[in-house]
C-alpha positions, 0 to 999 in steps of 0.5 A: 135690823130685820125682825124675822119673827114678824117679817116673812120676806125681805129685799136686798138693797145693794146701794144701802148694803142692807135688807129691807123688809117686804111689807106688801107680799103677793098673797098667791097660795099654792092651791091657786096655781093650776097646770103645774101640779108636777113642778109644784109638788116636787118643789113643795117636797124639797122645801118640806125637807128643808124645813125639817132639817133634811137634806134638800136641793137648790132649785132652778125653775126654768122655761117659758115666761108666764108659766108660774115660776116666780108665783110658785116661790111666792106661794111657798112662802105664804104657805110655809111662813108659819113653819119658819120659812123666810125669803130674801130676794136678791137681783142678779146684779147684786149677786156679788153681795151674797156672802154679806147676806149670808153672814147676816142670816146664817145664825138665825133660827129660820130657814132662808130661801134666797130667791133670784127671779129671771136669772141668766148671764150674757156671754161676757158676764162673770158675776155668776162666779159669786153664786157658785161659792154660795151653792156649794161653799168654798173652804167653808161649807154653806149654811144649813139653813139656806137654799138658793131658788132661781127662775130663768128662761134659760136651762144652762143660765149662760148662753152657749155659742155655736162654737161651744157646741161644735167643741162638744161634738168633737169631744163626744166624737173623740170619746174624751172629755179632754177636748171640752174647753174650759169655757163650756165646762164653766158654763155647764157647771153653774146649772149643775150646782142646782140639784132640783131642776123644774121645767115649765112649758107653755099651756094649751088653749084648753088649759088656759081656759081651765085656768080662766074658769077656775079664777072666775069660779064663784063670781057672779058675771054679767056675761054668759060663760061662753061670752067670758071664754070668748073674751078671754081668748080675745084678750090672749090673742091680742097679747100673743100668749095664752099663758096662766099669767095672761089668764090672771091679767084677764081676771084682774081686767074684768074684776077690777075693770 
């Protein structure tokens, strides 16, 4: 049994059908996340409303990899745990266990974010149907102390085929929704259940360098600032991406190397 007074986060373990307390949390804070101020502020506002017992939305953070989506959720926990925020991480393959998880926490005096990282579904998968009932409830309304936050590389979570797009275009040309296939409607309705969509895009080289400089601020370095930037650019080019995640990896390679 989790003691939520001293445990801020837990991970669902499907094989044992229980929650495991997370003991080694990522210490990232909101102030350390750069170049995503707009997304950060909107998610903070939503989370604060949730903590105050006001209406708040389930959130879908979608976009390019390495742009800070999952780090933003982790930072929220670190900044708001003392105000009663708790996070439970659930793997996509375990979404069918969501009702059991909800049953264990809905009477707790804390505010829970059910968090699924890298959420997406392939064409033939149907496990997303379990998620729908948690997002909007079934015969019973969803608990007021639970929100669902997910990150994904896909805006609509389930891929649309060329055939889907052709049917959608035909429906628009006919000015009628009758021609929309049930498949298309089913796919789109999943993302629609997230009231807050936040998009994350790749950062520019200038923004990448700004992140690197912020990470190294206050550090005594054995190389000049220009040489540090040159090494940071080379580090990013060898990995094929100049994301904020790459900047942090470069920082760790220098500081811990």
